[in-house]
Wavefront OBJ file of the C-alpha trace (Angstrom):
o trace
v -4.838 4.274 14.617
v -1.710 3.472 12.637
v 1.398 5.436 13.425
v 4.533 6.313 11.549
v 7.494 7.263 13.720
v 5.135 7.737 16.673
v 2.962 10.211 14.745
v -0.677 9.409 13.982
v -1.573 9.189 10.308
v -4.303 11.633 9.365
v -7.102 10.327 7.193
v -8.452 12.363 4.319
v -11.793 14.005 4.919
v -14.419 12.706 2.541
v -17.414 14.640 3.841
v -17.406 17.406 1.235
v -20.815 18.281 -0.234
v -19.155 18.474 -3.663
v -19.214 14.673 -3.801
v -23.000 14.783 -4.196
v -22.465 16.020 -7.760
v -21.149 12.547 -8.621
v -24.698 11.244 -8.293
v -25.650 13.026 -11.540
v -23.568 10.911 -13.974
v -24.660 7.740 -12.182
v -28.408 8.423 -12.121
v -28.780 10.214 -15.470
v -28.201 7.129 -17.683
v -30.603 5.146 -15.513
v -33.498 7.401 -16.556
v -34.062 5.516 -19.824
v -37.697 6.624 -20.362
v -36.458 10.229 -20.584
v -34.140 9.615 -23.555
v -35.727 6.536 -25.172
v -36.788 8.233 -28.420
v -35.454 8.917 -31.881
v -36.171 12.627 -32.307
v -34.347 14.973 -32.376
v -31.563 13.543 -34.491
v -28.037 14.920 -34.566
v -26.042 14.262 -37.759
v -28.447 11.404 -38.508
v -28.010 9.789 -35.089
v -31.187 9.176 -33.076
v -31.454 10.994 -29.750
v -31.036 7.738 -27.819
v -27.485 7.280 -29.098
v -26.139 10.794 -28.993
v -27.631 11.375 -25.549
v -25.604 8.448 -24.222
v -22.464 9.945 -25.712
v -23.383 13.270 -24.102
v -23.639 11.458 -20.748
v -19.936 10.666 -21.053
v -19.226 14.384 -21.296
v -21.452 15.063 -18.295
v -19.548 12.432 -16.316
v -16.168 13.870 -17.269
v -17.297 17.403 -16.489
v -18.758 16.580 -13.079
v -15.762 14.436 -12.124
v -13.417 17.273 -13.082
v -15.397 19.836 -11.101
v -15.530 17.627 -8.006
v -11.810 16.875 -8.247
v -10.876 20.536 -8.607
v -13.078 21.576 -5.693
v -11.913 18.820 -3.318
v -8.226 18.292 -4.143
v -7.086 20.511 -1.271
v -9.032 18.618 1.403
l 1 2 3 4 5 6 7 8 9 10 11 12 13 14 15 16 17 18 19 20 21 22 23 24 25 26 27 28 29 30 31 32 33 34 35 36 37 38 39 40 41 42 43 44 45 46 47 48 49 50 51 52 53 54 55 56 57 58 59 60 61 62 63 64 65 66 67 68 69 70 71 72 73
């Protein structure tokens, strides 16, 4: 273990169950058969396109939640 001034450096704990939420924005876009369609449209955009943009929001939201819940660990 590395030391600084004869004190051991503590490693951050990365075993929080909150990190499992990060699986959602990774797996969701991989489920193409679920969103590979044109209806319903939103402002003339087929579902396939606006769902992918919504996935960005899901990724930002889940990353923010996980960060807020684990920043004190």
